[in-house]
C-alpha positions in Angstrom: 99.8 97.0 99.1 96.1 96.3 99.5 94.1 96.7 96.1 91.1 98.2 98.1 93.3 100.9 99.5 95.1 101.8 96.2 92.2 101.6 94.0 90.7 104.8 94.9 94.1 106.7 94.3 94.3 105.1 90.9 90.9 106.1 89.8 91.5 109.6 91.2 94.9 109.8 89.1 93.3 108.5 86.1 90.5 111.1 86.3 93.0 113.9 86.8 95.2 112.9 83.9 92.4 111.9 81.6 90.8 115.3 82.4 94.0 117.0 81.1 94.1 114.9 78.2 97.4 113.2 79.1 98.4 109.9 77.9 98.7 107.4 80.7 100.6 104.2 81.1 101.8 102.2 84.1 104.9 104.1 84.5 103.1 107.3 84.6 100.9 106.0 87.6 103.8 104.4 89.2 105.8 107.6 89.2 102.8 109.7 90.2 101.5 107.5 93.1 105.1 106.1 94.0 103.7 102.6 94.3 105.3 99.4 92.9 104.4 98.8 89.1 103.1 95.3 90.1 100.7 96.8 92.5 99.5 99.2 90.0 99.1 96.6 87.3 97.1 94.4 89.9 94.7 97.3 90.6 94.2 98.2 86.9 93.4 94.6 86.2 90.8 94.5 88.9 89.3 97.8 87.9 89.2 96.5 84.3 87.2 93.3 85.3 84.8 95.4 87.2 84.1 97.7 84.5 85.9 100.9 85.8 88.8 101.0 83.6 89.6 100.0 79.8 93.1 98.5 80.5 93.8 98.2 76.8 93.7 102.2 76.4 94.4 103.1 79.9 91.3 105.2 80.1 88.3 105.3 82.6 85.0 104.0 81.5 82.0 106.2 82.3 81.4 104.3 85.4 85.2 104.9 86.4 85.2 108.6 85.3 82.0 109.2 87.6 83.8 107.4 90.5 86.9 109.2 89.8 85.3 112.4 89.9 83.7 111.7 93.2 87.2 110.6 94.7 88.8 113.9 93.3 86.4 115.8 95.5 87.0 113.8 98.5 89.9 113.4 100.9 91.4 109.9 100.6 93.3 108.0 103.2 97.0 108.1 102.9 98.7 105.3 100.8 101.5 105.2 103.5 101.1 104.9 107.3 103.4 107.2 109.2 105.3 105.2 111.8 105.3 106.0 115.4 109.0 107.1 115.3 108.4 109.5 112.3 105.4 111.1 113.9 107.2 111.6 117.2 110.2 113.2 115.3 107.9 115.6 113.3 106.3 116.9 116.6 
């Protein structure tokens, strides 16, 4: 999975969970987003380097919180593409 496609979903999920006061770890994000653990780890590492996430505490920084809030109010692209066969069967 592409990091650029997954990052907004991770930021939004962290924003929602942090707003609720929930404790977050990789497994929580993996279960919530239904994405491989390695992909989540890669995105968290990238967001940590860019200053959006404190990876040691699995919390958003102020910059990350602002970005997560913006993503929470917008519609994000789907993480998974619907195949042609599945979309025809649904119609």
